[in-house]
Each structure stands twice: as structure tokens, then as C-alpha cells.
C-alpha positions in Angstrom: 239.9 160.1 32.9 239.7 157.4 30.2 237.6 154.5 31.4 236.3 151.9 29.2 235.4 148.9 31.1 231.7 149.0 32.4 232.4 147.4 35.6 235.3 149.8 36.4 233.0 152.8 35.5 230.3 151.6 37.9 233.1 151.2 40.7 234.3 154.7 39.9 230.9 156.2 40.1 229.8 154.4 43.3 233.1 155.5 45.2 232.6 159.1 43.9 229.0 159.2 45.1 229.7 157.6 48.4 232.6 160.1 49.0 230.5 163.1 48.2 227.7 161.8 50.4 230.1 161.3 53.3 231.5 164.8 52.6 228.0 166.1 53.1 227.8 164.3 56.5 225.7 161.5 55.3 226.3 157.9 56.7 226.7 155.6 53.9 226.0 151.9 54.2 227.2 149.3 51.7 225.1 146.0 51.3 227.0 142.9 52.2 225.5 140.8 49.3 225.7 141.4 45.6 223.0 141.7 43.1 220.8 143.9 45.0 219.0 146.6 42.9 220.6 149.3 44.9 224.3 149.8 45.6 224.2 152.0 48.7 221.9 153.2 51.4 222.0 156.7 52.7 221.1 156.9 56.5 219.1 160.1 56.8 217.8 159.3 60.2 215.3 158.0 60.7 214.9 157.3 56.9 217.0 154.9 55.0 217.3 155.7 51.2 218.2 152.9 48.7 220.4 154.3 46.0 221.5 152.9 42.8 224.8 154.5 41.5 225.3 155.3 37.8 228.1 156.5 35.5 226.7 159.0 33.1 228.7 160.5 30.2 228.3 164.0 28.8 227.7 164.6 25.3 226.5 167.8 23.5 225.6 169.5 26.7 223.5 166.7 28.1 224.3 164.1 30.8 222.7 160.8 29.5 221.6 158.4 32.4 220.9 154.9 31.6 218.1 153.5 33.9 218.4 149.8 33.3 220.3 146.9 34.8 221.7 144.2 32.6 222.2 140.5 33.3 222.6 137.3 31.0 220.7 134.2 31.3 222.4 130.7 31.2 221.6 130.8 27.4 223.5 133.9 26.9 220.5 136.2 26.4 220.8 139.6 27.7 217.9 141.0 29.8 217.7 144.7 30.6 215.3 145.7 33.3 214.3 149.3 34.4 214.3 150.4 37.9 211.1 151.0 39.8 209.9 152.2 43.2 210.0 148.6 44.5 213.7 148.4 43.7 215.2 151.8 44.7 214.2 155.3 46.3 216.7 157.2 44.1 219.4 157.1 41.5 222.7 158.7 42.1 224.6 159.9 38.9 228.3 160.7 38.6 229.4 162.5 35.5 233.2 162.2 35.0 233.5 165.1 32.5 232.1 167.4 35.1 233.5 165.6 38.1 229.9 166.1 39.7 227.3 163.9 41.4 223.5 164.3 41.0 220.4 162.7 42.6 217.2 161.6 41.0 214.2 160.7 42.8 212.5 157.5 41.7 209.3 159.2 40.9 211.1 161.1 38.2 212.0 158.0 36.4 209.9 155.1 37.6 209.9 152.5 34.9 211.8 154.7 32.4 214.9 153.3 30.6 216.7 156.5 30.3 216.8 160.3 31.2 218.7 163.3 30.2 220.1 166.0 32.3 220.8 169.2 30.5 223.8 171.1 31.3 223.4 173.8 28.7 220.3 175.7 27.9 218.5 175.0 24.7 218.8 177.2 21.7 215.2 178.0 21.6 214.8 178.7 25.4 212.6 175.7 25.9 212.3 174.6 29.6 209.1 172.8 29.9 209.5 169.0 30.0 213.4 169.2 30.4 215.5 168.2 33.3 218.4 170.5 34.2 221.5 169.0 35.9 221.8 172.1 38.4 218.4 171.3 39.8 219.5 167.9 40.9 223.0 168.4 42.3 223.5 165.7 45.0 224.0 168.4 47.9 220.7 170.3 47.3 218.9 167.0 46.6 220.0 165.4 49.7 218.9 168.4 51.7 215.4 167.9 50.3 215.5 164.3 51.1 216.1 165.1 54.7 213.0 167.3 54.5 210.8 164.5 53.0 207.1 164.2 54.3 207.0 161.7 57.2 203.7 160.3 56.0 205.3 158.8 52.9 207.0 155.6 53.9 210.4 154.7 52.8 211.5 158.3 51.6 209.8 157.8 48.2 207.7 160.9 48.9 210.5 163.6 49.1 209.3 166.4 47.0 210.5 169.9 46.3 210.7 172.6 43.7 214.2 171.5 43.1 213.8 167.9 42.5 210.4 168.1 40.7 208.2 170.5 38.9 208.2 174.1 40.1 205.4 175.5 42.2 202.9 178.0 41.0 203.9 181.5 41.6 202.7 182.8 45.1 199.9 180.2 45.2 201.4 177.4 47.2 200.2 175.0 44.4 202.8 172.8 42.9 202.7 172.3 39.1 203.2 168.9 37.4 203.1 168.1 33.8 200.3 166.2 32.3 202.5 163.1 31.3 204.0 162.7 34.7 200.7 163.2 36.5 199.2 160.5 34.2 201.9 158.1 35.2 201.8 158.6 38.8 198.0 159.3 39.2 197.5 157.3 42.4 200.5 158.8 44.0 199.3 162.3 43.4 196.0 161.4 44.7 197.4 160.2 48.0 199.3 163.4 48.4 196.3 165.4 47.5 194.1 163.7 50.2 196.9 164.4 52.8 196.4 168.1 52.0 198.3 169.2 49.0 197.2 170.8 45.9 198.6 170.5 42.2 198.1 172.3 39.1 198.4 170.0 36.2 199.8 171.5 33.1 200.0 170.6 29.3 202.7 171.9 27.3 203.5 174.4 30.0 200.0 175.7 30.1 197.5 175.2 33.3 195.0 172.7 32.6 193.5 171.2 35.7 193.6 172.0 39.4 193.6 168.9 41.8 192.4 169.4 45.3 190.9 167.1 47.8 187.1 166.8 47.9 185.2 168.5 50.7 183.8 166.2 53.4 180.3 164.8 52.3 177.4 166.6 54.3 175.9 164.2 56.9 172.5 162.8 56.1 170.2 163.0 59.1 168.6 159.8 60.4 165.0 159.1 59.6 162.7 159.8 56.6 163.5 162.9 54.6 160.4 164.7 53.6 160.0 166.0 50.1 158.1 168.8 48.7 155.8 168.6 45.7 
């Protein structure tokens, strides 16, 4: 399909994503007003997920996703603004060349201006720090969204080996790269306090294990004697 107009591309992407979600049995809601930071809402019962839709081209085996919105001021100045967790819960991506839809959780790109999904493997076999399109197919991603932890409000906390980093083998401990951990430190602390564990890696190598602190020992009332 040869589509040049950006608005038309956006409309095609939104329609394709909505159709794919409906095919998967998801109720799709469209906001009545324009200029919201999200295009659709996925009703996952009881969770409502705000979804921004993006057209993303394929080039050299990579789907390039732009994660900014653009608007013009009255003076003609263009302002590009990245998406954050305050704006959306996920970005859905349509690649026309592959006729496929993908879903990216906000914690994967919060504040970033772009992200690449690899379709083909790298020549040197590198996997660390890369995002592969097959791990973010809409069907699998939505299934994980439906199993999102209930303690994380708004559906922002959905987590899986498919959407994020891979868990450590046979340990039940999830791996997360140092860069991602640093950018979302508070969020990982919240999840750790809730009982989860993480293995922070640097360049693919284990670096730090994050676990909740043990409860402090109670201090008995009254004076505590000391020995000389």
C-alpha cells in the first residue's frame, strides 16, 4: 500500500489495530473528543487500557516506531512531545509492510522519542538490549495484559517475559537491564516490596539482585542493658 499523507497513515493504523483487537475478542472504545493522548481504549474487564496507535515503517529488517506527537503553535512552531505513563498505558503499532500489529507497554518507552523492533536477527547474534517484533505481537501482548497484576492500578504494571526482559532460568527471578532499571527505579522498588525479585544485568551479565528487605526486629520496651 502506498500511503503518503501522515493523517491517512494514522487512520489506517488505528483501523487495523482496532480490527485486530476486535478479532481477538476485545471491546474497543473510541474517545468522543479529539486531541487526547490516546486513540483507543481496550476494555479488558475490569481494566481499561489507554492505547496510542502508530504507523511504523519497516526498513532493513527493523520496524521504526516514533513515540512523539506533533502539534503547531499559533506562531507556526512545531512541538514534539514524547508519551509518558501519565498519557497512555501502551502504544499499538501497525506495520503495513508486514500487515501486522504489535503492542508496547509504556514502561518500555516512557519518555523515549523512538524505539526499534527487530524483525531479523543481527549479524553478530546480539540479543541483549534489543527488542524483537515477535515478542510484541498484539495477540500475545494482550493476553499478558489480561493477566496484569491487580495491585498496579490502571494496567500500567502488566509484566511478562514476553513484553519485557526474560526471567532468570529456573530461578523465578526476572532479569532487567541496568539502563531500564535506573530509569524506572521507583517502579521496581514498588514491585519488589510487593514480593517480586529482580536480577539487574549490565551488558547481559548479572550485576545486582533486588529483593525486599526483611522486617526489622522488634525492640523490646524498657532499658536495654549492655555488657562491658
